[in-house]
C-alpha positions in Angstrom: 0.0 0.0 0.0 3.0 2.3 0.4 4.5 4.2 -2.4 7.8 6.2 -2.6 7.5 9.8 -1.5 10.2 12.4 -0.9 8.0 14.4 1.4 7.5 12.4 4.6 5.5 13.3 7.7 6.7 12.7 11.2 5.2 9.8 13.1 6.4 9.9 16.7 6.6 7.1 19.2 3.4 8.2 20.9 1.4 7.9 17.7 2.9 4.5 17.1 1.9 3.4 20.6 -1.7 4.7 20.2 -2.1 2.9 16.9 -1.0 -0.4 18.3 -3.2 0.1 21.5 -6.2 0.9 19.3 -5.5 -2.1 17.2 -5.6 -4.2 20.3 -8.9 -2.7 21.4 -10.4 -3.4 17.9 -9.3 -7.0 17.9 -10.7 -7.6 21.4 -14.1 -6.1 20.4 -14.1 -8.2 17.2 -13.4 -11.4 19.0 -16.2 -10.8 21.5 -18.8 -9.9 18.8 -17.8 -12.6 16.3 -18.6 -15.1 19.0 -22.0 -13.6 19.8 -24.2 -15.4 17.3 -27.3 -13.3 18.3 -25.5 -10.0 17.7 -24.0 -11.0 14.4 -27.3 -12.3 13.2 -29.0 -9.0 14.1 -26.2 -6.9 12.4 -26.4 -8.9 9.2 -30.2 -8.9 9.1 -30.1 -5.1 9.3 -28.4 -4.9 5.9 -30.4 -3.9 2.9 -31.2 -6.7 0.5 -29.5 -4.9 -2.4 -26.2 -5.0 -0.6 -23.7 -7.8 -0.8 -24.5 -11.2 0.8 -25.2 -11.2 4.5 -22.1 -12.9 5.9 -20.2 -9.9 7.4 -17.9 -10.2 10.3 -17.5 -7.6 13.1 -14.3 -6.4 11.3 -16.5 -5.3 8.3 -18.9 -3.3 10.4 -16.1 -1.7 12.4 -14.2 -0.7 9.2 -17.5 0.8 7.8 -17.8 2.9 11.0 -14.2 4.1 10.6 -14.9 5.0 7.0 -18.0 7.0 7.9 -16.0 9.0 10.4 -13.1 9.4 8.0 -15.4 10.6 5.2 -16.9 13.3 7.4 -13.7 15.2 7.6 -11.2 16.7 5.2 -8.5 14.0 5.2 -4.9 14.8 5.9 -1.9 12.7 4.9 -1.8 11.5 8.5 -5.5 10.5 8.4 -5.0 8.7 5.1 -2.2 6.7 6.6 -4.2 5.8 9.7 -7.2 4.8 7.6 -5.1 2.6 5.4 -3.3 1.1 8.4 -6.5 0.0 10.1 -7.9 -1.3 6.8 -5.0 -3.8 6.8 -5.5 -4.5 10.5 -9.2 -5.3 10.2 -9.4 -6.9 6.8 -6.1 -8.6 6.5 -5.4 -9.1 10.2 -2.0 -7.6 9.5 -0.3 -5.0 11.7 3.0 -5.3 9.9 2.1 -4.8 6.3 2.5 -1.1 6.7 5.8 -0.5 8.3 5.3 2.2 10.9 8.9 2.4 11.8 9.8 3.3 8.2 6.9 5.6 7.5 9.1 8.8 7.8 10.9 7.9 4.6 7.9 6.3 2.8 4.6 7.9 3.7 1.8 7.2 1.2 0.2 10.5 0.2 0.5 10.5 -3.6 -2.5 10.4 -5.9 -2.3 6.7 -6.6 -2.5 5.9 -2.9 -5.4 8.3 -2.4 -7.3 6.7 -5.4 -6.7 3.3 -3.9 -7.9 4.4 -0.5 -11.0 6.0 -2.0 -11.8 2.7 -3.8 -11.4 0.8 -0.5 -13.7 3.2 1.3 -16.4 3.0 -1.4 -16.3 -0.8 -1.4 -16.4 -1.3 2.4 -19.1 1.1 3.5 -22.0 -1.0 4.6 -25.5 0.0 3.4 -28.0 1.8 5.8 -25.3 3.0 8.1 -25.5 -0.2 10.2 -23.2 0.6 13.0 -21.6 -1.1 16.0 -22.9 1.7 18.2 -26.2 -0.2 18.2 -24.8 -3.4 19.6 -26.1 -3.3 23.2 -23.6 -4.5 25.7 -20.6 -3.6 23.4 -21.7 -0.1 22.2 -19.5 1.6 24.9 -16.4 -0.3 23.7 -17.3 0.6 20.1 -17.8 4.2 21.0 -14.4 4.3 22.7 -12.7 2.9 19.7 -14.3 5.3 17.3 -13.5 8.3 19.5 -9.9 7.3 19.8 -9.7 6.9 16.0 -11.2 10.4 15.6 -8.7 11.9 18.1 -5.6 10.4 16.6 -6.7 11.0 13.0 -8.2 14.5 13.3 -7.1 15.7 16.8 -10.7 16.2 17.9 -13.8 14.4 19.0 -16.6 13.8 16.5 -20.3 13.6 16.9 -20.8 9.8 16.9 -24.6 10.2 16.8 -24.3 11.1 13.2 -23.4 7.5 12.5 -26.9 6.4 13.7 -29.0 9.2 12.2 -30.3 7.2 9.3 -31.1 4.2 11.4 -32.9 6.1 14.1 -35.0 8.3 11.9 -35.9 5.9 9.1 -37.1 2.3 9.3 -34.6 0.3 7.3 -37.5 -2.0 6.3 -39.3 0.8 4.4 -38.4 2.0 0.9 -40.1 5.4 0.2 -41.1 6.5 -3.3 -38.3 8.5 -5.0 -38.6 12.2 -5.2 -39.8 13.4 -8.7 -40.9 9.9 -9.6 -43.2 9.3 -12.6 -44.9 6.3 -14.1 -42.6 6.7 -17.2 -39.6 6.4 -14.9 -40.9 3.3 -13.3 -41.6 1.6 -16.6 -38.2 2.5 -17.9 -36.6 0.9 -14.8 -38.8 -2.2 -15.3 -37.8 -2.5 -18.9 -34.1 -2.2 -18.1 -34.2 -5.3 -15.8 -32.3 -8.2 -17.2 -34.7 -11.0 -18.4 -38.1 -11.4 -16.6 -39.9 -11.1 -20.0 -43.0 -12.9 -18.7 -43.1 -10.8 -15.5 -42.8 -7.6 -17.6 -45.7 -8.7 -19.8 -47.8 -9.5 -16.8 -47.1 -6.1 -15.2 -48.1 -4.4 -18.4 -51.3 -6.3 -18.6 -52.1 -5.3 -15.0 -51.4 -1.7 -15.8 -53.8 -1.8 -18.8 -56.5 -3.3 -16.5 -56.0 -0.6 -13.8 -56.0 2.2 -16.4 -59.3 1.0 -17.8 -60.7 0.7 -14.3 -59.9 4.4 -13.8 -61.5 5.3 -17.1 -64.7 3.5 -16.2 -64.7 5.2 -12.8 -64.5 8.6 -14.6 -67.5 7.7 -16.7 -69.6 6.5 -13.7 -69.5 2.8 -14.8 -69.5 -0.1 -12.5 -66.2 -2.0 -12.0 -65.3 -5.5 -10.9 -63.5 -5.7 -7.5 -59.8 -5.8 -8.4 -57.3 -7.0 -5.8 -54.0 -5.3 -5.4 -52.5 -8.4 -3.7 -50.1 -10.6 -5.6 -48.1 -13.9 -5.2 -44.5 -13.9 -6.5 -43.2 -17.4 -7.3 -39.7 -18.4 -8.0 -36.1 -19.0 -6.7 -34.1 -16.4 -4.8 -32.2 -13.6 -6.6 -34.6 -13.3 -9.5 -35.9 -9.8 -8.8 -39.0 -10.4 -6.8 -38.2 -7.6 -4.3 -37.2 -5.2 -7.1 -40.5 -5.8 -8.9 -42.5 -5.4 -5.7 -40.9 -1.9 -5.3 -41.7 -1.0 -8.9 -45.3 -2.3 -8.5 -45.9 -0.1 -5.5 -44.8 3.0 -7.4 -47.1 1.9 -10.3 -50.1 1.6 -8.0 -49.3 5.0 -6.6 -49.0 6.7 -10.0 -52.2 5.1 -11.2 -54.1 6.3 -8.1 -54.6 3.0 -6.3 -52.3 3.6 -3.4 -51.9 6.9 -1.5 -48.1 6.7 -0.6 -46.4 4.1 -2.7 -43.8 3.0 -0.1 -42.7 -0.7 0.4 -42.3 -2.4 3.7 -40.2 -5.6 3.6 -40.6 -8.3 6.2 -40.6 -12.1 6.7 -41.8 -14.5 9.4 -39.4 -13.1 12.0 -41.0 -9.6 11.5 -44.5 -10.9 11.9 -44.4 -13.8 14.4 -43.6 -13.3 18.1 -42.4 -15.9 20.6 -45.2 -15.5 23.1 -49.0 -15.6 23.2 -50.7 -12.3 22.4 -47.6 -10.6 20.9 -48.0 -11.7 17.2 -51.1 -9.7 16.5 -49.4 -6.6 17.9 -46.3 -7.2 15.6 -48.6 -7.7 12.5 -50.6 -4.6 13.3 -47.4 -2.5 13.6 -46.1 -3.8 10.2 -49.5 -3.2 8.5 -49.8 0.3 9.9 -46.4 1.2 8.4 -47.4 -0.4 5.1 -50.7 1.5 4.7 -50.7 3.4 1.5 -48.1 1.1 -0.1 -47.0 -2.5 -0.5 -46.3 -5.0 2.3 -43.7 -7.4 0.9 -43.5 -10.7 2.8 -40.5 -12.9 1.7 -40.6 -16.6 2.2 -44.2 -16.3 3.3 -44.7 -20.0 3.3 -42.8 -20.2 6.5 -45.8 -18.7 8.3 -47.5 -22.1 8.0 -44.5 -24.3 8.7 -44.9 -24.1 12.5 -41.1 -24.4 13.0 -41.2 -23.4 16.6 -43.9 -25.9 17.8 -46.5 -23.2 18.2 -49.4 -21.8 16.1 -48.3 -18.2 16.1 -47.8 -18.3 12.4 -51.5 -19.0 12.0 -52.3 -16.1 14.3 -50.2 -13.8 12.1 -52.0 -15.0 9.0 -55.5 -14.4 10.5 -54.5 -11.0 11.8 -53.1 -10.1 8.4 -56.2 -11.3 6.5 -58.4 -9.1 8.7 -56.2 -6.0 8.2 -56.1 -6.7 4.4 -59.9 -6.7 4.4 -60.1 -3.5 6.5 -57.7 -1.6 4.2 -58.4 -3.3 0.9 -58.6 0.2 -0.8 -55.1 1.4 0.3 -52.9 -1.6 0.9 -51.2 -4.2 -1.3 -49.7 -7.3 0.1 -47.2 -9.2 -2.0 -46.2 -12.7 -0.7 -43.1 -14.3 -2.2 -41.1 -17.5 -2.1 -40.2 -20.8 -3.8 -42.9 -21.9 -6.3 -44.2 -25.2 -4.7 -44.1 -24.1 -1.1 -45.9 -20.9 -2.0 -48.6 -22.8 -3.8 -49.1 -25.0 -0.7 -49.1 -21.9 1.5 -51.9 -20.2 -0.5 -54.0 -23.5 -0.6 -53.6 -23.9 3.2 -56.1 -21.2 4.1 -59.4 -20.2 2.4 -58.8 -16.6 3.3 -55.5 -16.6 1.4 -57.0 -18.3 -1.6 -59.8 -15.7 -1.8 -57.4 -12.7 -1.5 -54.6 -13.8 -3.7 -55.5 -14.6 -7.3 -52.8 -13.0 -9.3 -49.5 -14.9 -9.7 -46.2 -13.7 -11.1 -43.7 -16.4 -12.1 -39.9 -15.5 -11.8 -37.6 -18.0 -13.5 -33.9 -18.7 -13.1 -31.6 -16.5 -15.2 -29.7 -18.0 -18.1 -25.9 -17.9 -18.2 -26.1 -15.1 -20.7 -28.4 -13.1 -18.5 -26.2 -13.7 -15.5 -23.3 -12.3 -17.5 -25.4 -9.2 -18.2 -26.0 -8.8 -14.5 -22.3 -9.2 -13.7 -21.4 -6.6 -16.4 -24.0 -4.3 -14.8 -22.2 -4.6 -11.5 -18.9 -3.8 -13.3 -20.4 -0.7 -14.9 -21.9 0.6 -11.7 -18.6 -0.1 -9.9 -16.5 1.6 -12.6 -14.8 -1.7 -13.4 -13.7 -3.2 -16.7 -13.0 -6.8 -17.5 -10.0 -7.6 -19.7 -10.5 -10.3 -22.4 -9.2 -13.3 -20.3 -11.2 -12.2 -17.2 -14.4 -12.0 -19.2 -13.9 -15.4 -20.6 -13.3 -16.9 -17.2 -16.4 -15.2 -15.8 -18.4 -16.7 -18.7 -17.0 -20.2 -18.0 -17.9 -19.8 -14.4 -21.5 -18.8 -15.1 -22.0 -21.6 -17.6 -20.8 -24.1 -14.9 -23.0 -22.5 -12.3 -26.1 -22.9 -14.5 -25.2 -26.5 -15.3 -24.8 -27.4 -11.6 -27.6 -25.3 -10.1 -30.7 -26.6 -8.3 -34.0 -24.9 -7.4 -32.3 -23.0 -4.5 -29.7 -21.4 -6.7 -29.4 -17.7 -5.8 -29.1 -16.2 -9.3 -28.3 -12.4 -9.0 -27.3 -12.9 -5.3 -24.6 -15.3 -6.4 -23.5 -12.8 -9.0 -23.2 -10.1 -6.3 -21.1 -12.4 -4.2 -18.9 -13.3 -7.2 -18.3 -9.6 -8.0 -17.5 -8.9 -4.4 -15.0 -11.8 -4.4 -13.4 -10.5 -7.6 -13.1 -7.1 -6.0 -11.4 -8.5 -3.0 -9.0 -10.6 -5.1 -8.1 -7.5 -7.2 -7.4 -5.5 -4.0 -5.2 -8.2 -2.7 -3.3 -8.2 -6.0 -2.8 -4.5 -6.6 -2.1 -3.5 -3.0 1.3 -5.1 -3.4 2.2 -2.8 -6.3 4.5 0.2 -5.9 2.6 2.2 -8.4 -1.1 1.9 -8.9 -2.6 3.6 -11.9 -6.2 4.5 -12.6 -6.4 1.7 -15.2 -5.1 -0.8 -12.7 -7.7 0.2 -10.2 -10.4 -0.2 -12.8 -9.4 -3.5 -14.3 -10.3 -7.1 -13.4 -7.7 -9.5 -14.7 -8.0 -13.3 -15.1 -6.2 -13.9 -11.8 -8.9 -11.8 -10.0 -11.6 -14.2 -11.0 -12.0 -17.3 -8.8 -11.6 -20.7 -10.4 -15.1 -21.9 -11.7 -15.0 -25.0 -9.6 -14.2 -23.0 -6.5 -17.1 -20.7 -7.1 -19.5 -23.7 -7.5 -18.2 -25.3 -4.3 -18.6 -22.0 -2.4 -22.2 -21.6 -3.7 -23.0 -25.1 -2.5 -21.3 -24.6 0.8 -23.2 -21.3 1.4 -26.5 -22.9 0.5 -25.9 -25.8 2.9 
């Protein structure tokens, strides 16, 4: 990570000691939290679905907190060095990669180093400002670490509450309608989605029906009772959540919903562990969904009675009543694997009567998965050289050949892109000179071996 520079800064023994002591505090906190299954599950479940796969360690969350604090200030050469140093400590578990003793002669403040550090910060900031300051028993230790980091990097204390602003003021389960949104913008986003041709056609047919309903209303004609509730069938990573968000905005622009927001939840968000609490949880979720779409992922789990109680049935009965009470300003979308979802709908007469529109989401082809991967590259300002592109293509062909019904589709591609990014970082960080082209380019060696990717996908699935 260090490049030659004739203009060093002075790093005295006190700073060296503070860096090493802070590193020890970080490692102690990470050890405790990584061994707290409940805390790590909560942290990972707090991440937005459109982020990378939910398998972060404490080190990832702590690095994200450091990046947020670092990004709030005008960085100095000293702060750049400290940020880079703790990146190596947390991600590579390496306190010797940057030689503190030799930093006077070799301090990294040139533009290549800054570009590289900027890339690291962009890639390691976790969505939704999920922060260790919310981790209960350990938040005081996290606060101490972040304050020390702020003092040694910028010589002042920072307002750590700014790290939690987004999480405290906005429910991370709710996606509000974008400012300046229009039906034309929604349809453009729908049409830009890779694949999903049958789903796109079904959405267009629904739009035509709703438009005609509005025209009949304007002429004082009678209308049939149209339900806004839908069943999304298909494997994971095929765009069900994305289409639910688009559908909510479509309902809003056509005048069938008053707000157009989406509330995303699952069994855990609806079912409580004790008698009498489930109905309260469902009511809260529905109240936040009114005027928009309530999206329930893996909805079939509500009838699987995994915990040996009937609270899932209580959740369904409460939900059905609220759907009837607010049928004019609430859309419920239930989603999950095809066969379990069909069994779920057939398990209850109320579900059968309220859900009669089905959208089928199919696995992506290898060519479509390649389009998705290239989309991540474009959004991440990354290019593939010829050999890297060929290796990615081979990987996707093998993944499609070996997949089963649980294959994660676009989620697998997110994970693959993240792994390529990490491999690239590990490769280029050793270079003395890192150019802009180097930062942007995935080479063949950055792409995991196809068989390794298939094995990792199967391991994660198991």
